C-alpha positions in Angstrom: 119.6 -61.6 57.5 116.2 -59.5 56.4 114.7 -59.5 53.3 114.5 -56.0 51.8 110.6 -55.1 51.3 111.1 -54.9 47.4 112.1 -58.9 47.1 109.4 -59.6 49.4 106.4 -57.3 47.0 108.0 -58.5 44.0 108.3 -62.3 45.1 104.0 -62.1 46.4 104.0 -60.9 43.2 105.1 -63.6 41.2 103.8 -66.4 43.5 100.1 -64.3 42.8 100.7 -64.7 38.6 101.7 -68.2 39.4 98.6 -69.0 40.9 96.4 -67.4 38.9 98.0 -69.3 36.0 98.3 -72.4 37.8 95.6 -74.5 36.0 96.8 -73.6 32.5 100.2 -74.7 33.6 99.0 -77.8 34.9 97.4 -78.3 32.4 100.1 -78.2 29.6 102.1 -80.3 32.3 99.9 -83.0 32.1 99.6 -83.0 28.5 103.3 -83.0 27.7 103.3 -85.8 30.6 100.9 -87.5 28.8 102.9 -87.9 25.8 106.2 -88.2 27.2 104.5 -91.3 29.3 103.5 -92.6 26.0 106.9 -92.4 24.9 108.4 -94.1 27.3 106.1 -96.5 27.7 106.6 -97.4 23.2 110.2 -97.5 23.6 109.9 -99.9 26.7 107.7 -102.2 24.8 110.2 -102.4 21.9 112.8 -103.9 24.8 110.4 -106.4 27.1 110.3 -108.8 24.1 114.1 -109.8 25.1 113.0 -109.8 28.2 110.4 -112.2 28.3 112.4 -114.1 25.8 115.3 -114.3 28.6 112.9 -115.3 31.5 111.2 -118.0 28.9 114.5 -119.2 28.8 115.3 -119.2 32.7 112.0 -120.9 33.5 112.8 -124.2 30.7 116.4 -124.4 32.5 114.9 -124.5 35.6 112.7 -127.0 34.8 115.3 -129.1 33.1 117.1 -128.6 36.6 120.0 -126.9 34.5 120.8 -123.8 36.9 122.1 -125.4 40.0 122.1 -129.0 39.9 124.3 -128.8 42.8 121.5 -127.9 45.3 120.3 -131.2 44.5 121.8 -133.3 47.7 120.2 -130.4 50.0 116.5 -130.1 49.5 114.3 -132.6 46.7 114.4 -131.6 43.1 110.8 -130.4 43.1 111.4 -127.5 45.9 114.6 -126.3 44.5 112.6 -126.0 41.0 110.0 -123.8 42.6 112.0 -121.6 44.4 114.5 -121.2 41.7 110.9 -120.7 39.5 110.1 -118.1 41.8 113.7 -116.4 41.7 113.6 -116.1 38.0 109.9 -114.4 38.1 111.0 -112.2 40.6 113.9 -111.1 38.8 111.8 -111.1 35.7 109.2 -108.4 37.0 111.8 -106.0 38.6 113.2 -105.6 35.0 110.0 -105.4 33.6 109.3 -102.9 36.1 112.5 -100.3 35.0 111.8 -100.8 32.2 107.8 -99.3 32.5 108.5 -98.0 35.8 109.4 -94.3 34.1 106.4 -94.3 32.1 104.1 -95.3 35.0 105.7 -92.5 37.4 105.2 -89.4 34.7 102.0 -91.0 33.7 100.7 -90.9 37.4 102.3 -87.5 38.1 100.0 -86.2 34.6 96.8 -87.6 35.4 97.4 -85.7 39.0 98.2 -82.6 37.1 95.5 -82.3 34.9 93.1 -83.3 38.0 94.4 -80.5 39.6 93.9 -78.3 36.8 89.9 -79.2 36.5 89.3 -79.2 40.2 91.5 -75.1 40.5 89.0 -74.5 37.7 85.8 -75.7 39.1 86.6 -74.2 42.4 87.0 -71.0 40.2 84.0 -71.1 38.4 82.3 -72.0 41.3 83.1 -68.8 42.8 82.5 -66.8 39.4 78.6 -68.0 39.7 78.2 -67.1 43.3 79.7 -63.8 43.3 77.4 -63.7 39.7 74.3 -64.6 41.5 75.4 -62.2 44.7 75.6 -59.2 42.5 72.1 -60.6 40.6 70.4 -60.0 43.4 71.5 -57.3 44.3 71.5 -55.2 41.5 67.9 -56.4 40.8 66.5 -55.4 44.9 68.2 -51.7 43.6 66.2 -51.1 40.9 63.2 -52.4 42.5 63.9 -49.8 45.2 64.8 -47.5 42.9 61.3 -48.2 40.9 60.0 -47.3 44.1 61.4 -44.2 44.8 60.9 -42.6 40.3 58.8 -44.8 39.0 58.3 -47.4 36.7 58.8 -45.1 33.3 61.6 -43.0 35.1 63.8 -46.2 36.3 63.3 -47.7 32.9 64.9 -44.7 31.0 67.9 -44.3 33.9 68.3 -48.4 33.6 68.5 -48.5 29.7 70.7 -45.6 29.3 68.8 -45.2 25.9 69.0 -41.9 23.4 67.0 -41.6 20.4 68.0 -39.4 17.4 66.3 -38.4 14.2 68.8 -38.9 11.4 68.7 -37.8 7.5 69.8 -39.5 5.2 71.8 -38.2 2.1 68.3 -38.7 -0.1 66.5 -36.4 2.0 64.8 -39.1 3.5 64.9 -39.1 7.8 65.4 -42.1 9.9 65.6 -43.2 13.8 68.5 -44.2 15.6 68.5 -45.6 19.3 71.5 -45.8 20.9 72.1 -47.5 24.9 74.6 -47.5 26.7 73.8 -50.5 28.7 75.4 -53.3 28.2 74.0 -56.5 29.5 71.3 -58.2 28.0 69.7 -55.1 26.2 69.9 -54.9 22.1 68.1 -52.7 20.2 66.5 -54.0 17.0 67.3 -51.4 14.2 68.5 -51.4 10.1 71.9 -52.0 11.7 70.2 -56.0 11.6 70.1 -58.1 8.9 66.7 -58.8 9.7 65.6 -55.7 10.0 62.2 -54.5 8.0 61.5 -50.7 7.4 58.1 -51.1 8.9 56.9 -51.4 12.6 53.8 -53.8 12.1 56.9 -56.4 10.1 59.3 -55.6 12.3 56.5 -55.9 15.6 55.8 -59.6 14.1 59.1 -60.8 13.0 60.1 -60.5 16.7 56.8 -61.5 18.3 57.1 -65.0 16.1 60.5 -65.5 17.2 59.7 -64.9 20.8 56.8 -67.5 20.7 58.7 -70.3 18.9 61.2 -70.2 21.3 58.8 -70.5 24.0 57.9 -73.2 22.6 61.1 -74.5 22.4 62.1 -73.5 25.8 58.1 -75.9 27.0 60.0 -78.7 24.8 63.5 -78.2 25.5 63.4 -77.6 29.4 66.0 -74.7 28.8 67.5 -72.4 26.1 70.8 -70.2 25.7 71.0 -66.6 25.4 73.3 -66.7 22.5 70.6 -69.0 20.8 68.0 -66.3 20.5 70.7 -63.6 20.0 71.5 -65.6 16.9 68.3 -66.1 15.4 67.2 -62.1 15.9 70.8 -61.4 14.0 72.8 -60.5 16.8 76.5 -61.1 17.4 76.8 -63.8 20.5 78.3 -62.4 23.7 80.7 -64.6 26.5 78.2 -64.5 28.8 75.5 -65.5 26.6 76.9 -69.1 26.5 76.2 -69.4 30.2 73.0 -67.2 30.7 69.2 -68.3 30.0 66.3 -69.8 30.9 65.1 -72.7 32.4 61.6 -73.8 32.3 59.6 -75.5 35.7 62.4 -74.3 37.4 62.5 -74.4 41.2 64.8 -71.7 41.4 62.7 -68.7 41.0 62.7 -68.8 37.2 59.8 -66.9 34.7 59.4 -70.0 32.8 58.9 -68.4 29.6 60.9 -66.0 27.5 60.3 -62.3 27.3 62.1 -59.9 24.7 60.3 -56.6 26.3 58.4 -55.5 23.3 55.7 -54.4 25.4 57.4 -52.3 28.1 57.1 -48.3 28.3 60.4 -48.1 26.4 58.7 -49.7 23.4 55.6 -48.0 23.1 55.7 -45.4 20.2 57.6 -48.2 17.9 54.7 -50.8 18.8 51.7 -48.1 18.4 53.5 -46.4 15.4 55.1 -46.1 12.3 56.4 -42.9 12.2 59.2 -42.1 10.9 59.1 -45.8 8.4 60.2 -47.5 11.5 61.1 -47.1 15.1 63.7 -49.4 16.8 62.8 -51.5 19.6 64.7 -51.9 22.4 64.9 -55.7 23.9 65.5 -56.6 27.1 65.3 -60.3 27.8 64.3 -61.6 30.7 66.9 -64.2 31.1 66.7 -66.6 34.5 70.5 -66.9 35.2 72.8 -69.1 35.1 71.2 -72.2 33.3 73.5 -75.2 35.3 72.4 -73.6 38.5 68.7 -73.8 37.9 69.1 -77.0 36.7 67.0 -78.9 39.1 
């Protein structure tokens, strides 16, 4: 009987969904199994005392030759005692194993499930890391080619996709608002930031001081995460910032320094002027990549 295509497609989709959530399912099953195994082990421990008492009574009885006195005329008493003791210990071990068997089996399966979850997530993370490195390198090569074709200034404008507007406040004063569509690691340091000061010179000194401090930290601690820099400047952390950052003295192509992009062409007016009481800075951080892959 041929299976309908609709059923096959549905089964394939459900299998893919199952594979997608497999690490979470395995982890949940592993945790539940560990809890169940612990409960079963505790319940078995409450009963094991009676089993041990029975074994002890049988051992005492064997040693007193009270178990099977009629075997005395078939073998020497010592041989009979040893045989009977062995039988008592084997039977006692079997009874105890029956008590703890379910807990041991479930515990073993739980460890296997947790291990499977860890292995699956590790493989996926390795694959994502490899994909990120490949895409990052391809993008860097692409930017280099575009820069050669249209020039560095034009390429930077295209990359940042920034737009600067002059906005009039209700009191008649004017301010400059800069927006950028570039997500990645570019941030605009303007009056929306809690550390902003309405003076370009002061803002530049603040950014330079942070940049210098983080470079000192980088040389001392050998690594810096992007989110830590974001927080110190007053920006919200991002998910990628937990693993992206800088590594010092790496043999894998790092810059060995932290640069906020203060003196790039896009910040020329912000660095050199104080028009309208303060021009926003466009910060483009020269992150090295995923820190864990750069550690030697």
